[in-house]
LOLOZA-874772 format. One record per residue: residue number from 1; chain; z, y, x of N, C-alpha, C, CB in turn. Coordinates in steps of 0.05 Angstrom, whole numbers, plus 32768, in hexadecimal, padded with zeros to 4 digits. Each point is the difference from the previous one (the first is absolute). Glycine has a CB too. Example, Ala and Ser with C-alpha at 12.3 -4.5 7.8 and 13.67 -1.06 7.14 Angstrom:
[1 "A" [809C 7F8E 8108] [8000 8018 7FEE] [8000 8018 8012] [8019 7FE9 7FDA]]
[2 "A" [7FD9 802C 801F] [8001 8018 8010] [800E 8016 7FF1] [7FD5 7FF3 8018]]
END
This chain:
[1 "A" [8000 7FE9 8011] [8000 8017 7FEF] [8000 8019 8012] [8018 7FE7 7FDB]]
[2 "A" [7FD6 802B 801F] [7FFD 8018 8010] [8015 8015 7FF8] [7FCF 7FF7 8005]]
[3 "A" [803A 8019 800F] [8013 8015 7FFB] [7FF1 8018 7FF3] [801D 7FF2 8027]]
[4 "A" [7FF1 801D 7FC8] [7FF5 8019 7FF6] [800E 8016 800E] [7FF6 7FEB 7FD3]]
[5 "A" [7FFA 8026 8039] [800B 8016 8010] [8000 801A 7FF0] [7FEF 7FEA 802A]]
[6 "A" [8023 8028 7FDC] [8015 8001 8015] [8018 7FEF 7FF8] [7FF0 802D 800D]]
[7 "A" [801D 7FC8 8008] [8019 7FF1 7FFC] [8015 800A 8013] [7FE6 7FD7 7FF2]]
[8 "A" [8033 8024 8008] [8016 8008 8011] [8002 7FEC 8017] [8019 8015 7FD9]]
[9 "A" [7FE8 7FF5 8040] [8004 7FF0 8017] [801D 7FFA 8005] [7FD6 8013 8014]]
[10 "A" [8036 7FFB 7FFF] [801C 7FFC 8006] [8010 801A 7FFC] [7FF4 7FDB 8021]]
[11 "A" [8025 8022 7FD9] [8012 8017 7FFC] [8012 8002 8018] [7FFE 7FFC 7FCD]]
[12 "A" [8004 801B 803F] [8010 8003 8018] [8014 8017 7FFD] [7FD9 7FEE 801C]]
[13 "A" [803C 8010 7FF4] [8013 8016 8001] [8002 8009 801E] [801A 7FEE 7FD8]]
[14 "A" [7FD5 8024 8030] [8000 8009 801B] [8018 8011 8007] [7FCF 7FFF 7FFF]]
[15 "A" [8036 8004 801B] [8018 800F 8009] [7FFC 801E 7FFA] [8009 7FDE 8023]]
[16 "A" [7FE0 802D 7FE3] [7FFC 801C 7FFD] [7FE6 8005 7FF1] [8019 800A 802A]]
[17 "A" [7FE8 8005 7FC0] [7FE8 8006 7FF0] [7FF9 801D 8002] [800C 7FDB 7FE2]]
[18 "A" [8007 8037 8022] [7FFB 801C 8002] [8003 800F 7FE6] [7FE1 7FF5 8023]]
[19 "A" [802C 7FFF 7FC9] [8006 800E 7FE7] [7FE8 8005 7FEE] [8025 8015 8018]]
[20 "A" [7FC6 7FDA 7FEA] [7FE9 8003 7FF0] [8007 7FFA 7FE3] [7FE2 7FF4 8027]]
[21 "A" [8010 8018 7FC5] [8007 7FFC 7FE4] [7FF7 7FE5 7FF6] [7FFE 8031 7FF9]]
[22 "A" [8011 7FC4 7FF3] [7FF8 7FE8 7FF3] [7FE7 8004 7FF0] [8030 7FF1 7FFE]]
[23 "A" [7FBE 7FFB 8001] [7FE7 8003 7FF2] [8004 8001 7FE1] [7FE9 7FE8 8026]]
[24 "A" [802E 800E 7FD1] [8005 7FFE 7FE3] [8011 8018 7FF7] [7FFD 7FCE 8002]]
[25 "A" [801A 8037 800B] [8012 8015 7FF6] [8003 8018 8011] [8018 7FDC 7FEB]]
[26 "A" [7FE0 8023 802F] [8001 8018 8011] [8019 8004 8010] [7FE2 8013 7FE0]]
[27 "A" [8032 7FDC 801D] [8019 8002 8010] [7FFB 7FF5 801C] [801C 7FFC 7FD6]]
[28 "A" [7FF5 800B 803E] [7FFB 7FF6 801B] [8000 7FE1 8001] [8016 802A 8012]]
[29 "A" [7FDA 7FCC 7FFF] [7FFB 7FE3 8000] [8012 7FF0 8013] [7FD1 800A 7FF4]]
[30 "A" [8031 7FDD 8006] [8010 7FED 8011] [7FEF 7FE8 8008] [802A 8010 7FEA]]
[31 "A" [7FBD 7FEE 800E] [7FF0 7FE9 8006] [7FE3 8006 7FFD] [8025 7FE3 7FF3]]
[32 "A" [7FCA 800A 8015] [7FE4 8002 7FFC] [7FF4 7FE6 7FF6] [7FFE 8023 8024]]
[33 "A" [7FEC 7FDF 7FCE] [7FF3 7FE8 7FF4] [7FE3 8000 8009] [801F 8001 7FD8]]
[34 "A" [7FD8 7FE8 8032] [7FE4 7FFD 8007] [7FF0 7FF8 7FE8] [800D 7FF2 802F]]
[35 "A" [7FDD 801B 7FCC] [7FEE 7FFA 7FEA] [7FE6 7FF6 800C] [8015 8022 7FE1]]
[36 "A" [7FE4 7FC5 8019] [7FE7 7FF4 800B] [7FE9 8008 7FED] [8019 7FD9 8015]]
[37 "A" [7FD4 8037 7FF6] [7FEA 800A 7FF0] [7FEB 7FEB 7FFC] [8009 802E 8011]]
[38 "A" [7FF1 7FC3 8005] [7FED 7FEA 7FFF] [8008 7FEB 8015] [7FDA 801F 7FEF]]
[39 "A" [8015 7FCD 8015] [8008 7FEB 8013] [7FFC 8007 801D] [7FF5 7FE0 7FDC]]
[40 "A" [7FFF 8037 802A] [7FFD 8009 801C] [801C 8008 800A] [7FD0 800F 7FF8]]
[41 "A" [8036 7FEA 8021] [801A 8004 800B] [8007 801E 8004] [7FFB 7FD4 8016]]
[42 "A" [7FF3 803D 7FF1] [8006 801B 8006] [7FFF 8013 7FE9] [7FEE 7FF7 802B]]
[43 "A" [800C 8000 7FBD] [7FFD 8012 7FE9] [8019 8002 7FEF] [7FD1 7FF4 8000]]
[44 "A" [8046 8006 800B] [8019 8001 7FF0] [800A 801D 7FFF] [800C 7FD1 800D]]
[45 "A" [8002 8036 7FDE] [800C 801B 7FFD] [801E 7FFC 8000] [7FD9 8012 7FE6]]
[46 "A" [8036 8003 8021] [801D 7FFF 7FFF] [8009 8017 7FEF] [8004 7FEB 802E]]
[47 "A" [800E 800F 7FBF] [800D 8014 7FEF] [801E 8000 8005] [7FDB 7FFC 7FDD]]
[48 "A" [8031 801A 801F] [801D 8003 8004] [800E 7FFE 7FE5] [7FF9 801D 8028]]
[49 "A" [801D 7FD4 7FD7] [8010 7FFD 7FE8] [801D 8004 8005] [7FDE 7FDF 7FEF]]
[50 "A" [8031 802A 7FFD] [801C 8004 8002] [800F 7FE6 7FFC] [7FFC 8030 7FF0]]
[51 "A" [801E 7FD0 8014] [800F 7FE7 7FFD] [7FFF 7FF4 7FE4] [801F 8011 8024]]
[52 "A" [7FE0 8000 7FC8] [7FFF 7FF7 7FE4] [7FE6 7FF2 7FFB] [801E 8025 7FF2]]
[53 "A" [7FCC 7FE7 8017] [7FE5 7FF5 7FF9] [7FF7 7FEA 8013] [7FF5 802C 7FED]]
[54 "A" [8019 7FCF 8029] [7FF8 7FEB 8012] [8005 7FE4 7FF4] [800A 801F 8027]]
[55 "A" [8009 7FE0 7FC7] [8006 7FE6 7FF3] [7FF2 7FFE 7FE4] [802C 7FFF 8018]]
[56 "A" [7FC5 8015 7FE0] [7FF3 7FFE 7FE6] [7FE8 7FED 8001] [800E 802F 7FF6]]
[57 "A" [7FE6 7FCC 7FF3] [7FEA 7FEE 7FFE] [7FE7 800C 800D] [8013 7FED 7FD5]]
[58 "A" [7FDD 8003 8037] [7FE9 8009 800F] [7FEC 8010 7FF0] [8006 7FD9 801D]]
[59 "A" [7FF7 8022 7FC9] [7FED 800E 7FF0] [8006 801D 7FFE] [7FF8 7FD6 7FE6]]
[60 "A" [8022 8031 801A] [8008 801D 7FFF] [7FF7 800E 8019] [8027 7FF4 7FE2]]
[61 "A" [7FDC 8000 8035] [7FF8 800C 8019] [7FE2 8002 8001] [8029 7FED 8017]]
[62 "A" [7FC8 7FFF 7FE1] [7FE3 8001 7FFF] [7FF5 8015 7FEE] [8000 7FD0 800B]]
[63 "A" [800D 8033 7FDD] [7FF8 8015 7FED] [8003 801C 800C] [800C 7FE1 7FDA]]
[64 "A" [800A 8023 8034] [8005 801A 800C] [7FEC 8005 8017] [8031 7FFD 7FF4]]
[65 "A" [7FC9 7FEE 801B] [7FEC 8003 8016] [7FE5 8007 7FF5] [801A 7FDF 801B]]
[66 "A" [7FDD 8013 7FCF] [7FE6 8005 7FF5] [7FFF 801C 7FF3] [7FFA 7FCF 7FF8]]
[67 "A" [801C 803A 7FFC] [8000 801B 7FF4] [7FFF 8015 8016] [801B 7FEF 7FDA]]
[68 "A" [7FF1 800C 803D] [7FFF 8014 8016] [7FE5 8001 800D] [8030 7FF8 8008]]
[69 "A" [7FC1 7FF3 7FF7] [7FE5 7FFF 800D] [7FEA 8003 7FEC] [8013 7FE3 8022]]
[70 "A" [7FF3 8024 7FC5] [7FEB 8003 7FEC] [7FF3 801C 8001] [8018 7FDF 7FE3]]
END
């Protein structure tokens, strides 16, 4: 079965992010999420998420990503 892109890759909590805003709510972030755009290795995107939204369902993060890039 083939994947439908975009999909969520891995969710990370890096040590330093630089206070960038969350893609969903705009508060300072505590983690980042890799979004796989297609099956090519270098075409992944990274979005920043706050602590609350890092544990949310992947569809909410994908919807915010697609709205930001529309």
